[in-house]
C-alpha positions in Angstrom: 24.3 56.4 -15.4 23.3 58.8 -12.6 25.2 58.8 -9.3 22.2 57.4 -7.5 21.9 54.5 -10.0 25.6 53.9 -9.8 25.6 53.9 -6.0 22.6 51.6 -5.9 24.1 49.1 -8.3 27.5 49.1 -6.7 26.1 48.8 -3.2 23.8 46.0 -4.1 26.7 44.1 -5.7 29.1 44.8 -2.9 26.6 43.8 -0.1 25.8 40.4 -1.8 27.7 37.4 -0.3 30.9 36.7 -2.0 34.4 35.6 -1.4 35.8 38.9 -0.1 32.8 39.5 2.2 33.1 36.0 3.6 36.7 36.6 4.5 35.9 40.0 6.1 33.2 38.3 8.2 35.6 35.6 9.2 38.2 38.2 10.1 35.7 39.8 12.4 34.8 36.4 14.0 38.4 35.4 14.4 39.9 38.7 15.7 37.3 41.4 16.2 37.4 45.0 14.9 41.2 45.4 15.0 41.6 42.5 12.6 38.8 43.8 10.3 40.4 47.2 10.2 43.7 45.7 9.1 42.1 44.0 6.1 40.0 46.8 4.8 42.9 48.3 2.9 43.7 44.9 1.4 40.1 44.6 0.1 40.2 48.1 -1.4 43.6 47.6 -3.0 42.4 44.3 -4.5 39.4 45.9 -6.1 41.4 48.9 -7.4 44.2 46.7 -8.8 41.5 45.1 -11.1 38.8 47.7 -11.5 41.0 50.6 -12.7 42.9 48.7 -15.4 39.7 47.1 -16.6 38.1 50.6 -16.8 41.0 51.7 -19.0 41.7 48.7 -21.1 39.3 45.9 -20.2 36.6 45.9 -22.8 39.2 46.2 -25.7 41.5 43.6 -24.2 38.7 41.0 -23.5 37.3 41.7 -27.0 40.7 40.8 -28.5 41.4 37.8 -26.3 38.1 36.2 -25.2 40.0 33.3 -23.7 41.4 35.7 -21.2 38.0 36.1 -19.6 37.7 32.4 -19.4 41.1 32.2 -17.8 40.2 34.9 -15.2 37.0 33.1 -14.3 38.8 29.7 -13.9 41.6 31.3 -11.8 38.9 32.9 -9.6 37.1 29.6 -9.2 40.3 27.8 -8.4 41.3 30.3 -5.7 37.9 30.3 -4.1 37.9 26.5 -3.9 41.3 26.6 -2.3 40.0 29.0 0.3 36.9 26.7 0.9 39.1 23.7 1.4 41.4 25.5 3.8 38.5 27.0 5.8 36.9 23.6 6.1 40.1 22.1 7.5 40.6 24.7 10.3 40.2 23.3 13.8 41.5 25.9 16.2 41.1 29.6 16.5 44.9 29.9 16.3 45.3 27.8 13.2 46.7 30.1 10.6 47.2 27.7 7.7 43.8 28.5 6.3 42.9 31.5 8.3 42.3 35.0 7.0 45.3 37.1 6.1 45.7 40.4 4.4 47.3 38.6 1.5 44.4 36.2 1.1 42.0 39.1 1.2 44.0 41.0 -1.5 44.2 38.0 -3.8 40.6 36.9 -3.2 39.4 40.4 -4.0 41.5 40.6 -7.1 40.0 37.4 -8.3 36.5 38.3 -7.2 34.1 38.2 -10.2 32.4 41.4 -8.9 35.5 43.3 -9.9 34.9 42.5 -13.5 31.4 44.0 -13.3 32.7 47.1 -11.6 35.5 47.7 -14.0 33.8 46.7 -17.3 30.1 47.7 -16.7 29.5 50.1 -13.8 32.4 52.6 -13.9 32.3 55.1 -16.7 35.2 55.4 -19.1 38.2 57.2 -17.6 37.7 60.1 -20.1 34.2 60.7 -18.6 34.2 63.6 -16.1 32.3 61.4 -13.7 35.0 58.7 -13.6 37.0 60.1 -10.6 34.0 61.0 -8.5 32.4 57.6 -9.1 35.7 55.9 -8.4 36.0 57.8 -5.1 32.4 56.8 -4.2 33.2 53.2 -5.1 36.2 53.3 -2.8 34.1 54.6 0.1 31.5 52.0 -0.5 34.1 49.2 -0.6 35.4 50.3 2.8 31.9 50.7 4.3 30.7 47.3 3.1 33.9 45.6 4.3 33.2 47.1 7.8 29.6 45.9 7.7 30.6 42.3 6.9 33.4 42.5 9.4 31.0 43.7 12.1 28.7 40.8 11.3 31.6 38.5 12.0 32.4 40.2 15.3 28.9 39.6 16.6 29.5 35.8 16.3 32.7 36.1 18.3 31.2 36.8 21.8 29.8 34.6 24.5 30.7 31.3 26.0 30.1 29.4 22.7 32.3 31.7 20.7 34.8 29.0 19.7 32.1 26.5 18.6 30.2 29.2 16.8 33.3 30.2 15.0 33.8 26.6 13.8 30.2 26.6 12.5 30.8 30.0 10.8 34.0 28.6 9.1 32.1 25.6 7.9 29.2 27.6 6.5 31.7 30.0 4.9 33.6 27.0 3.4 30.5 25.6 1.9 29.4 29.0 0.5 32.8 29.5 -1.1 32.7 26.0 -2.6 29.2 26.9 -4.1 30.6 30.1 -5.5 33.6 28.3 -7.1 31.3 25.6 -8.6 29.0 28.2 -10.0 31.9 30.0 -11.6 33.1 26.8 -13.3 29.6 26.0 -14.4 29.3 29.4 -16.0 32.5 28.9 -17.9 31.4 25.4 -19.1 28.0 26.8 -20.3 29.6 29.6 -22.3 
């Protein structure tokens, strides 16, 4: 796959709404740029913790143990639903019980189904000379897209209606995460 095709595929997948992007947007809405910048390393670390091992061993491992893929999808669906429920229950801007934290961004990103696609499909095998340059490009795109989603959240923060807008954003994010979770479960049941 050429660098242009790789970059296009990764960017399209990274920009699509998903659990990590929702958390980055919420981080921006809750705390502005400073908060978003704190969570970018967590998103990158979450992706790398999954993508690199999958690129090395993933296809062989999932071929040997197909139930592992089912387990990963169910774990991801469960975590995303937990996030959806927590976000729905938030009432105040200072309520941290279901708010965005670096740990939640890290775990959510590690369980993000997109990571499976990056590690198993889009990145070349580590023996390929393009592996490291493409991995570096992937890292740069993860950071850039995290900032894009975070900045979208910061836009919602301003003005007199900032608190009520934040509550609406949390509720919409909660519903979206629930849909993602249900979609993952439905995919497992269909398989």
